[in-house]
N, C-alpha and C positions, 0 to 999 in steps of 0.2 A: 653229614653226607656232603661229598664234594660236587660243586656245581659242574654239569657237563659243559664241555667247550666244543666248538666247531671250528676246523681249520678250512677256510675256504678263500678263494680269490677275492680281493678286496673290492673287485668292481661290482660284484653281486650284492644285492640287497638281501638280507636275511632275517629270519625271526626264529628265536629258539624257544622251544616249549620244555618245561621241566616236568610234565605229567609223566609219571611212571618211570621216571629217570631216564626219558628217551629224548633224543634231540631230533628236531625236524628242520629242515632248511627250506624256506619258501623263496622261490626265485620270483622276480618280478614278471608281470604278464607280458612285458614288451620283448619280443624276440631278438630285437637288435642288440640286446646286452650280451647275448651268447657269443663266445669267441668263435665257434664254428660258423655261425651265421655271418659274423663279420668277414670271415675268410671267404664265404660264398659271395658277398658283396664285392669284395676286392678282386676275386676271380672274374665276376660279371663285368666290372669296369675294364679289366684287362682284355676280355673278349670282345667288348664294345670298341675299345681303341684298336684292336687287331682287325675287326671288321671294317672300321672306318679307313685303316690303312690299305686293306685289301680292295676296297671300293676305289680308293685313289689309284691303286696300281692298275686295275682294270680300266679305269678312265684313261689313264696315260697310255696304256697298251692300245686301247681303241684309236686315241688320237694319233699315235705314232703310226699304227698300222694304216690308218686312213691317209696320213700325210705321205707315207713312204710309197703307198700305192698310186698316188696321184700327182707326185712331183718328180722331176729330174733336175731340180735345182740343188745343187750341193750345199749351198749356204743355208737354204731353208731346212734341209735335212739336219744339218749340224745344229742349227738354232732350236729345232724341235728337240733333239736329244738333250740340249742344255735346259730348256725351260721345263720339259716334262719329266726328265730323269734326274739330272744333277740338282737342279734347283727345287723342282716340285716334290720328288720322292726322297732324294738323298739329302736334302738340305744344305748343299754346298754350292758356293758361287764359282767353283774351279772345274773346268772340264777341258781336256785336251784329246785330240784324235791324232795318233801318230799313224802314218801310212808307210808300208814297207815295200820297197822295190826289190823283188826277187832276183832280177837280173844283176843289179849292182850291189845287192845285199847291204842296202843303206836305208836309213830311217829318216823321214821328214815330217814335218807336222802340217796337216792339212787344215786344222782348225785349232784354236786355243782361246779360252776365256779365262781371265783372272778377275776375281772380285766383280763378275758380272760384266766386264767390258772386254770386247774382243781384241785379240792381239794379232797383228799382221804376221801370218805364218812365215812370210819371206824373211822376217828378222830372225827367225829361229834356225839354226845351222842344221845342214844334213849330217847326220852321223852314222858310222859304220855299225853294223850289227856286232855287238860286243857283249859285255857283261854289265848287266843293270836289269831293273824291273821289266822295262819295255822289251829289251832284247830277250830276256828269259821267258817272258810271256809268249813271244813269237815263236821262239825255239821249242818250247815245251808244249804249246797250244793250251795251256792251263791258266785259268784265272787265278789271282793271288791278292791276298790283303797285305800290305806292306807297312811296317812301322818305320816311318821316315826318320824317327829319332835315332834309330840304330845305324841306318846306312847313309843318312843325309850328307855327313861330311865326306864319307867314302865316295860318294857319287860325285860331289862337288870337286874333290880332289882329282878324280879322274876325268873330268870334264864331261861327265855324264848327266849332270844337273844344269839346266839353263835357267838363270836368274831372270825373272821378270817381276814387275810390280814393285812392291815396297821391300823392306828388309825383314819382314815377318818370315818366320820358319813353319812351313806346313808340316804337320806331324803325323798324318795318316794317309794312306792312299789305296786305292782299288784299281787293279789293272785286269782287263778283260780282253781276250782276243777277239778280233773280228774276223770271222771265217765265212768265205763264200765258196760254197762247193767243198773242195778239198784244200783250199788255198787260204792261207792266213794273210789278208790284205792289210792289217794294221792292228793297233791296240786303242781301246777306249780307256781313258785314264781319269778317274775323279780323284781329287785330293780334299782334305779337310783341315782346318786350323786346330781341331781338337785331336787329342790322343784317342786311339781305339774308337774312332767314329763309325767304323764299318763292321758288319757282321756277316756270317755265312748267308743269311737270307738276302743281304743286299748284293753279294757276289752272284748268287743265283738269279736275282732279278735282273741285274745288269748284264749277265751273260745272255739271258733271253732277248733283251733289247738289242744287244750287240749282233746277234745273228741276223735280225731283221736289218739293222743299219748296214751290215756289210753288203747284203744283197742290193739295197737301195743305193749305196755309195758306187758300187760296181756299175749298176745300171747308169747312173748319172755321168760317171767317167766315160763309159762307152758311148753315151749319147754325145758328150762333149767332143770326143775323138771323131765321131761321124761328122760333125760340122766343122772340123778342122780340114784345110786343103790337104791333098796328098803330100807325103814326104818325099822329097827328092833324095835319092841315095844311089850312090855308085856301087857297081857290082863287086868291087875289091875292097870296100871299105868295111873293117870289122865293126865299126861303129854303126854303119848303115845297115850291116846284116843283123845286128841286135835290134835296131829300131824297126826294121822292116822284115819281119819273118816270112817264111814261105806262105804264100796265099793259100788259105783253105778254100776248098770248092764252094763254100757258102758265102764267102766274102763279098761285100758290095763294092761298087766301083770306088766309092770314097776312101775305102781302106786299102786299095791296091797300092803297091810300091811301083814307082816309075823310074828309070834310070835317069841320072842327071846329065844334061846336055852342056858342055862348056861353051861359054859365050866367046864369040870371035870379035 
């Protein structure tokens, strides 16, 4: 009589009985040896990590909401965005906020941090709306994840990439429009040294923060404008007419335009 055999995964202990020519497999008492249970444990760890991430996101959202509601300081707003979002949630030391001037259709940087160090935005040139991730984000009003390995050389050759910091090449980027009301006021841009560093969930998260940031930035800019002295402008100057639009009925005294009087 041939001895019966049992074909079973090697990680299981087994005992074979030869009584009545039948085979029996006895699994160990510990449930942790079952592959199905191991899969549940892996899933639980994933859910715990996801819960921890959601907790950090909610904390960041609360902190940003509190700050944006209580400050009109632009630099404080920018730094909170960097600490809580770029550095805290997305794990990158690179953040830039590009502002869009609708009248001149130009883009300039209001804030930039590379490797955790702030860059003087006046060092960065003003560029016209054209072809590139920032311009495309403004034009389409859609967030996008960009593989910088594919377009980096093209942007550099076209003058659309601004070299700052060392010679390292950033490999991935996330661009999100900042929309206040119906107006795109700029683009929030985070970049990473690693390829494929951002996912769709990161884009959704950053878009939510960008909407809050856009309102706060607009309020801070209006507050700064209110503190500036009235702009002197001549009635026949095209530039003056752009800078001094027709006064709305609700305009305050500090925002009114007054005609320039030539000195004698």
